[in-house]
C-alpha positions in Angstrom: 45.1 252.6 -0.6 48.5 252.8 -2.2 48.0 253.5 -5.9 51.1 255.4 -7.1 51.3 255.6 -10.9 48.5 253.1 -11.3 45.6 253.5 -13.8 42.5 252.8 -11.8 38.9 253.4 -12.9 37.1 255.7 -10.4 34.1 253.3 -10.2 36.2 250.2 -9.3 35.3 249.0 -5.8 38.6 248.6 -3.9 39.1 248.1 -0.1 41.0 250.9 1.7 43.9 248.7 2.7 44.7 247.2 -0.8 48.3 247.8 -2.0 48.5 248.6 -5.7 52.0 248.8 -7.2 53.0 251.1 -10.1 51.6 250.6 -13.6 48.7 248.4 -12.5 45.6 248.8 -14.6 42.2 248.3 -13.0 39.0 248.5 -15.1 35.5 249.8 -14.0 33.7 246.6 -13.0 36.2 245.3 -10.6 35.9 244.4 -6.9 38.9 243.9 -4.7 38.6 242.8 -1.1 40.5 243.8 2.0 44.2 242.8 2.4 44.9 242.3 -1.3 48.1 243.2 -3.0 48.3 243.9 -6.8 51.8 243.7 -8.3 53.3 246.0 -10.8 51.9 245.8 -14.4 49.1 243.5 -13.4 45.8 244.1 -15.3 42.4 243.5 -13.7 39.6 243.7 -16.3 35.9 244.1 -16.0 34.3 241.2 -14.1 37.2 240.6 -11.7 36.1 239.7 -8.2 38.8 239.3 -5.6 38.2 238.1 -2.1 40.3 239.0 0.9 44.1 238.7 1.0 44.5 237.8 -2.6 48.1 238.4 -3.8 48.5 239.1 -7.5 52.1 239.1 -8.7 53.4 241.4 -11.5 52.2 240.9 -15.0 49.2 238.7 -14.3 46.0 239.4 -16.4 42.8 238.8 -14.4 39.4 238.5 -16.0 40.2 239.1 -19.7 37.4 238.2 -22.1 37.2 234.5 -23.0 39.2 233.1 -25.9 36.0 231.6 -27.3 34.4 232.6 -30.6 30.9 232.0 -29.0 31.5 234.8 -26.6 29.3 237.8 -27.6 30.3 240.3 -24.9 27.8 239.1 -22.3 28.4 240.2 -18.7 30.3 237.6 -16.7 32.8 237.4 -13.9 36.1 235.8 -12.7 35.9 235.1 -9.0 39.0 234.5 -6.8 38.6 233.3 -3.2 40.3 234.5 -0.1 44.1 234.0 0.5 44.8 232.8 -3.1 48.1 233.7 -4.8 48.3 234.4 -8.5 51.9 234.4 -9.7 53.6 236.2 -12.6 52.0 236.3 -16.0 49.1 234.0 -15.2 46.1 234.6 -17.5 42.6 234.0 -15.9 39.6 234.5 -18.2 36.1 235.4 -17.1 33.1 233.3 -18.0 30.7 233.1 -20.9 27.0 232.5 -21.2 27.7 228.8 -20.5 28.2 229.3 -16.7 28.5 233.1 -16.4 31.6 232.9 -14.3 35.0 231.4 -13.8 35.7 230.4 -10.2 39.0 230.0 -8.4 38.6 228.9 -4.8 40.2 229.9 -1.5 43.8 229.2 -0.5 45.0 228.3 -4.0 48.4 228.8 -5.5 48.3 229.6 -9.2 51.9 229.6 -10.4 53.6 231.6 -13.2 52.3 231.4 -16.8 49.2 229.3 -15.8 46.1 229.8 -18.0 42.6 229.2 -16.7 40.1 229.5 -19.5 36.4 230.6 -19.4 33.9 228.9 -17.0 36.5 226.8 -15.2 35.7 225.9 -11.6 38.7 225.4 -9.4 38.2 224.2 -5.8 39.9 225.3 -2.6 43.5 224.6 -1.7 44.4 223.8 -5.3 47.9 224.1 -6.7 48.4 224.7 -10.4 52.2 224.5 -11.0 54.0 226.6 -13.7 52.5 226.6 -17.2 49.4 224.5 -16.4 46.9 225.2 -19.2 43.2 224.6 -18.6 40.7 224.8 -21.5 37.2 226.0 -21.1 34.8 224.5 -18.5 37.4 222.3 -16.8 36.6 221.4 -13.1 39.3 220.8 -10.6 38.5 219.5 -7.1 39.8 220.6 -3.7 43.4 220.0 -2.8 44.3 218.8 -6.3 47.9 219.4 -7.5 48.5 219.6 -11.2 52.2 219.2 -12.2 54.0 221.8 -14.3 52.9 222.1 -18.0 49.8 219.8 -17.5 47.4 220.5 -20.4 43.7 219.8 -19.8 41.1 219.4 -22.6 37.8 221.3 -22.3 35.1 219.8 -20.1 37.5 217.5 -18.3 37.0 217.0 -14.6 39.8 216.4 -12.1 38.7 215.1 -8.7 39.7 216.2 -5.2 43.1 215.3 -3.9 44.4 214.3 -7.3 48.1 214.7 -8.2 49.3 214.7 -11.8 52.7 214.2 -13.3 54.3 217.2 -14.9 53.7 217.5 -18.7 50.5 215.4 -18.6 48.2 215.8 -21.5 44.7 215.1 -20.3 41.6 214.4 -22.4 39.7 212.3 -19.9 38.4 212.7 -16.3 40.7 211.8 -13.3 38.6 210.5 -10.4 39.3 211.7 -6.8 42.3 210.7 -4.7 44.5 209.3 -7.4 47.8 210.0 -9.1 48.0 210.2 -12.9 51.0 209.9 -15.1 52.4 208.5 -18.4 51.3 209.2 -22.0 48.4 208.8 -22.6 47.3 209.8 -19.1 46.8 206.7 -16.9 46.1 205.6 -13.3 49.4 205.5 -11.3 48.1 204.6 -7.9 46.3 206.7 -5.3 47.7 209.9 -3.8 48.4 208.1 -0.5 51.1 210.6 0.7 48.7 213.6 0.1 45.9 211.8 1.9 48.0 211.1 4.9 49.2 214.7 5.1 45.5 215.7 5.1 44.7 213.4 8.0 42.8 210.6 6.2 42.7 207.5 8.3 44.5 204.3 7.2 41.0 202.7 7.0 39.9 205.4 4.6 43.0 205.1 2.5 42.7 201.3 2.3 39.1 201.7 1.2 40.1 204.1 -1.6 42.9 201.7 -2.7 40.4 198.8 -2.9 38.0 200.8 -5.0 40.6 201.7 -7.6 42.1 198.1 -7.6 38.7 197.0 -8.8 38.2 199.9 -11.2 41.7 200.0 -12.8 43.6 196.8 -12.3 41.2 193.9 -12.5 40.4 194.2 -16.2 36.6 194.7 -15.7 34.6 196.9 -17.9 33.2 200.0 -16.3 29.7 198.6 -15.6 31.0 195.4 -14.0 33.6 197.3 -12.0 31.1 199.7 -10.6 28.7 196.9 -9.7 31.6 195.1 -7.9 32.5 198.3 -6.0 29.0 198.8 -4.9 28.7 195.2 -3.7 32.0 194.6 -2.1 33.3 197.9 -0.7 31.9 199.1 2.6 30.0 202.3 2.5 32.1 205.4 3.4 32.3 209.1 2.6 35.1 208.4 0.1 33.2 205.7 -1.6 30.2 208.0 -2.0 32.4 210.7 -3.5 34.1 208.4 -5.9 30.9 206.6 -7.1 29.2 210.0 -7.6 32.1 211.3 -9.7 32.1 208.1 -11.8 28.4 208.4 -12.4 28.7 211.9 -13.7 31.7 211.4 -16.0 30.8 212.5 -19.6 34.3 212.3 -21.1 35.2 208.9 -19.7 38.1 208.1 -17.4 41.8 207.9 -17.8 43.0 204.4 -18.6 43.9 201.9 -16.0 47.4 201.0 -14.9 49.5 200.0 -18.0 52.7 198.9 -16.4 
């Protein structure tokens, strides 16, 4: 383990092949898996749990206590999956009593100056572009891409394979497979390019398009739209995922296409 000029607590659990650059600080209750690299001046605080091959760039702060006045010092964690990259000056907070942990999945790219607040759950293969700001208990599905400076209100959910416009201010849920843009945040079509890149069939993409045509462009209220989707759209994995997401939405959905 390369740890020249670093400040490392002797009880931290660090794999032998981890590279630790100068002026890194690692607290006591930290676990770092094999193949990780920790850049200069990064800080890993109590509760940090890094999988394998995580690359933390200089200045990032991992597992700081939540910026939540309800936090009372309870034991909690910040978990980062294998092969994830954390770029410069990202701030990732550990959980509170609400969930006990903040989770960032595998193969994610968390760009510079991103903030992930307490108890967020970030899926696998997610990209958070520079300066994305997630409030507490936000959920982001697999393969989602949030454009630079996207700001997300607490408790919002962003479905899998979503793509957002940079600068989006989000206070509602974005269902799976769609693009969101404009102010206030609205439906801007499905993420067809992303779905094709991930080998979704044309049949599956067409099915998703038909669901969101009913939901967002026909002027139906939510109850009638959901009824029509269930009656007219053939069953599929994508339909099941979308309908389940809609049923579990507590904050409501982004608005429909507004021209």
